[in-house]
C-alpha positions in Angstrom: 2.2 -4.6 14.2 4.4 -2.0 16.1 6.2 0.6 14.0 9.7 -0.4 14.7 9.0 -4.2 13.8 9.3 -3.6 10.0 12.5 -1.8 10.1 14.3 -4.2 12.5 13.4 -7.0 10.0 14.4 -5.2 7.1 17.8 -4.3 8.9 18.3 -8.1 9.9 17.6 -9.0 6.1 20.0 -6.6 5.0 22.9 -7.7 7.5 22.2 -11.4 6.4 22.8 -10.3 2.7 25.3 -7.6 3.2 28.4 -9.5 1.9 26.3 -11.5 -0.6 24.6 -14.5 -0.2 25.1 -17.3 -2.7 22.5 -17.4 -5.7 20.8 -20.6 -4.6 20.2 -19.2 -1.2 18.9 -16.1 -2.7 16.6 -18.2 -4.9 15.3 -19.9 -1.9 14.5 -16.5 -0.2 12.9 -15.6 -3.4 10.4 -18.4 -3.3 9.8 -18.0 0.4 8.8 -14.2 -0.4 6.5 -15.3 -3.2 4.8 -17.8 -0.9 4.5 -15.4 1.8 3.1 -12.7 -0.7 0.4 -15.2 -2.0 -0.6 -15.8 1.7 -0.7 -12.2 2.5 -3.0 -11.5 -0.6 -5.2 -14.5 0.4 -5.7 -13.3 4.0 -6.6 -9.8 2.6 -9.3 -11.4 0.8 -10.7 -13.8 3.4 -10.8 -10.8 5.8 -12.9 -9.0 3.2 -15.2 -12.4 2.7 -15.7 -12.7 6.3 -16.4 -9.1 7.1 -20.3 -8.6 7.6 -19.3 -4.7 7.0 -18.4 -5.4 3.5 -20.4 -8.3 2.3 -23.7 -7.2 3.8 -23.4 -3.6 2.1 -22.6 -4.5 -1.3 -25.6 -2.5 -3.0 -25.7 1.2 -2.6 -23.2 1.7 -0.1 -20.9 -0.5 -1.4 -20.8 0.9 -4.8 -20.3 4.5 -3.3 -17.5 3.3 -1.2 -15.9 1.7 -4.3 -16.2 5.1 -6.2 -14.8 7.0 -3.3 -11.9 4.8 -2.8 -11.1 4.9 -6.6 -11.4 8.7 -6.8 -9.2 9.0 -3.6 -6.4 6.8 -5.2 -6.8 8.8 -8.5 -6.3 12.2 -6.9 -3.5 10.8 -5.0 -1.6 9.7 -8.1 -2.5 12.9 -9.9 -0.8 15.1 -7.0 1.9 12.7 -6.8 2.7 12.7 -10.4 2.6 16.4 -10.6 5.2 16.3 -7.6 7.3 14.1 -9.4 7.3 16.3 -12.8 8.5 19.3 -10.4 10.1 19.0 -7.1 10.3 15.3 -6.5 11.9 13.8 -9.6 12.0 10.2 -8.2 13.0 8.5 -11.5 15.3 11.3 -12.7 17.5 10.7 -9.4 17.3 7.0 -10.0 18.6 7.3 -13.6 21.3 9.8 -12.6 22.6 7.5 -9.9 22.6 4.6 -12.5 24.8 6.5 -14.8 27.2 7.5 -12.1 27.5 4.1 -11.0 27.9 2.9 -14.7 24.8 0.7 -14.2 22.8 -0.5 -17.4 19.6 1.3 -17.6 16.8 -0.8 -18.8 14.0 0.7 -20.8 10.7 0.4 -19.4 9.1 -1.3 -22.2 11.9 -4.0 -22.2 11.5 -4.9 -18.6 10.7 -8.4 -17.8 7.1 -8.9 -17.0 6.5 -10.1 -13.3 3.8 -12.6 -13.3 3.0 -11.9 -9.7 1.2 -8.9 -10.8 -1.5 -10.9 -12.3 -1.3 -13.7 -9.6 -2.0 -11.3 -6.7 -5.4 -10.0 -7.6 -6.4 -13.7 -8.2 -5.2 -14.5 -4.7 -7.4 -11.8 -3.3 -10.1 -13.1 -5.2 -9.7 -16.7 -4.1 -9.5 -15.4 -0.5 -12.8 -13.4 -0.7 -14.6 -16.7 -1.9 -12.8 -18.8 0.5 -13.8 -16.5 3.5 -17.3 -16.2 2.3 -18.1 -19.7 1.6 -15.5 -22.0 3.2 -14.2 -20.2 6.4 -16.9 -17.7 7.4 -16.4 -18.5 11.0 -12.7 -18.5 10.9 -10.9 -16.9 14.1 -9.7 -13.3 14.0 -6.7 -14.6 16.0 -5.8 -17.1 13.3 -5.9 -14.4 10.6 -3.9 -12.1 12.5 -1.1 -14.6 13.3 -1.0 -15.6 9.7 -0.7 -12.1 8.6 1.8 -11.5 11.1 4.1 -14.4 10.1 3.8 -13.4 6.4 4.6 -9.9 6.9 7.7 -11.1 8.9 8.9 -13.2 5.8 8.3 -10.2 3.5 10.0 -7.7 5.7 13.0 -9.9 5.7 12.9 -10.3 2.2 12.8 -6.7 1.6 16.1 -6.2 3.9 17.8 -9.0 1.8 16.8 -7.2 -1.4 18.4 -4.1 0.1 21.3 -6.0 0.9 21.9 -6.7 -2.9 20.8 -3.1 -3.7 23.2 -0.9 -1.5 22.6 2.1 -4.0 19.1 2.1 -2.3 20.6 4.1 0.4 22.4 6.5 -1.9 19.1 7.3 -3.7 17.3 8.0 -0.4 20.1 10.5 0.7 20.2 11.9 -2.8 16.4 12.3 -2.5 16.7 13.9 1.2 13.9 15.6 2.6 12.0 15.7 -0.6 10.8 12.0 0.5 8.3 14.0 2.9 6.4 15.3 0.0 5.2 11.7 -0.8 3.0 11.3 2.2 1.7 14.7 2.0 0.9 14.6 -1.6 -0.9 11.4 -1.1 -2.9 12.5 1.9 -3.9 15.8 -0.2 -4.9 13.9 -3.2 -7.1 11.5 -1.0 -8.8 14.0 0.7 -9.4 16.1 -2.5 -10.8 13.0 -4.2 -13.0 12.3 -1.5 -14.5 15.9 -1.3 -14.9 16.0 -5.0 -17.0 12.9 -5.2 -19.2 13.5 -2.5 -21.9 15.7 -4.1 -22.0 13.6 -7.2 -22.7 10.6 -5.1 -25.1 12.4 -2.6 -22.7 11.3 0.3 -22.0 13.7 3.0 -18.9 15.7 2.5 -17.4 15.0 6.0 -18.0 11.1 5.7 -16.6 11.0 1.9 -13.6 13.1 2.8 -12.9 11.3 6.1 -13.0 7.9 4.7 -11.0 8.6 1.5 -8.4 10.2 3.9 -8.2 7.1 5.8 -5.2 6.3 3.7 -5.8 2.3 3.9 -6.1 2.3 7.6 -9.4 0.6 7.5 -9.8 -0.5 11.2 -9.3 2.7 12.8 -11.1 4.8 10.2 -14.1 2.3 10.6 -14.0 2.5 14.2 -13.8 6.2 14.3 -16.5 6.9 11.8 -18.8 4.4 13.6 -18.2 6.2 17.1 -18.4 9.6 15.5 -21.3 9.5 13.1 -23.0 5.9 13.5 -22.8 2.4 11.8 -23.5 3.6 8.0 -20.7 6.0 8.2 -18.5 3.5 9.8 -19.2 0.9 7.0 -17.9 3.8 4.5 -14.8 4.3 6.6 -14.2 0.5 6.5 -15.0 -0.5 2.8 -13.4 2.6 1.5 -10.1 1.9 2.9 -10.3 -2.0 2.5 -10.9 -1.4 -1.3 -7.8 0.8 -1.5 -5.3 -2.3 -0.9 -7.5 -4.3 -3.7 -7.3 -1.3 -6.2 -3.5 -1.2 -5.5 -2.9 -4.7 -6.4 -5.3 -4.9 -9.3 -4.3 -1.7 -11.0 -0.5 -2.0 -10.5 0.1 -2.6 -14.2 -1.6 0.6 -15.1 -0.3 2.7 -12.3 3.5 1.7 -13.3 2.9 3.0 -16.5 1.6 6.5 -15.0 4.8 6.9 -13.0 7.0 5.4 -10.6 5.5 7.0 -7.4 1.9 6.1 -8.4 1.9 3.0 -6.9 3.3 4.1 -3.7 0.7 6.9 -3.6 -2.2 4.2 -3.9 -0.6 2.1 -1.4 -0.7 5.0 1.1 -0.3 3.7 4.8 -0.6 0.1 3.3 3.1 0.6 2.1 4.3 0.1 5.5 3.0 -3.4 5.7 0.6 -5.2 3.2 1.6 -3.2 0.1 5.2 -3.2 0.7 6.2 -6.0 -1.2 3.6 -5.6 -4.3 4.9 -1.9 -4.7 8.5 -3.2 -4.5 8.1 -5.9 -6.9 6.5 -3.5 -9.2 8.8 -0.2 -9.0 12.3 -1.5 -7.6 13.8 -1.3 -4.2 14.6 2.3 -4.5 10.7 3.3 -4.5 10.1 0.5 -2.1 12.1 2.1 0.5 10.5 5.5 -0.2 7.1 3.7 0.3 8.1 2.3 3.5 9.1 5.6 4.7 5.9 7.5 3.2 3.6 4.4 4.7 5.2 4.8 8.3 4.5 8.6 8.2 0.9 8.0 7.2 0.4 5.4 9.8 1.6 7.9 12.5 -0.4 10.7 11.0 -3.9 9.0 10.4 -4.7 8.4 14.1 -3.9 12.1 14.7 -5.9 13.4 11.7 -9.0 11.5 12.6 -10.0 13.3 15.6 -8.6 16.5 14.4 -11.1 16.0 11.5 -14.0 16.8 14.0 -12.8 20.2 14.7 -13.0 21.0 11.0 -16.5 19.3 10.5 
């Protein structure tokens, strides 16, 4: 999907709800968003289930990939959490704006639990089983079209949410250039995680680091590593980055307790598309917009980083 499509859809959604839609109409959009989110998670699962790169390498390579992906996420979260405590006070700015606008500040432990956080991993699991056993020969075009349609609905819903939460724009303005810290910290953390775990797994440093720093961009990372280092390396690039989305959804309840920026760090480049709404549902529209900006920057950077990595290694 082109980089400008999410911003156009979100702008349209915000314009639709700028003056405020009736509650019953907003409820319909909320239902539509939930259905689109379920479909999106199932499509992610089906893509995994029908992928020979994933399903045929669930032994040693698969375990290594899962560990590399987890370490990349963990280090991204750690670096972003450190930035939040110092130079990128995401939650502090949100609370300050809430106080300035006389808005009620809801304590974290009193927030209403969103059942979608539990349902989404289930949809991915159902998708994996369906792709493996029910639709092993499903057309890639069908999956791509279904993914595109669900993303259009989700972007539109995100825009409608922005129309109801105009303070998001004030939040981004107050955060300023510090929003750039998020993609930088996410990338640095992912690369560190891939580098640290490589010797423990016996995986070549370059393959582990590049796979971890693919930032969820599995198609491009897998293709690059296959062309540069061979089929096995390409498998690492593909599975490590597919796993990132799955981990992000599955570990969302834990990450929101670590910090507001942690789900954004975990979603990485996926926050521009498939992970945007799961992250927004977990941390709110302000951080959802931070995630969209961060994900867009990462999506632009990864295709530049991958060929540059050849000069380093």
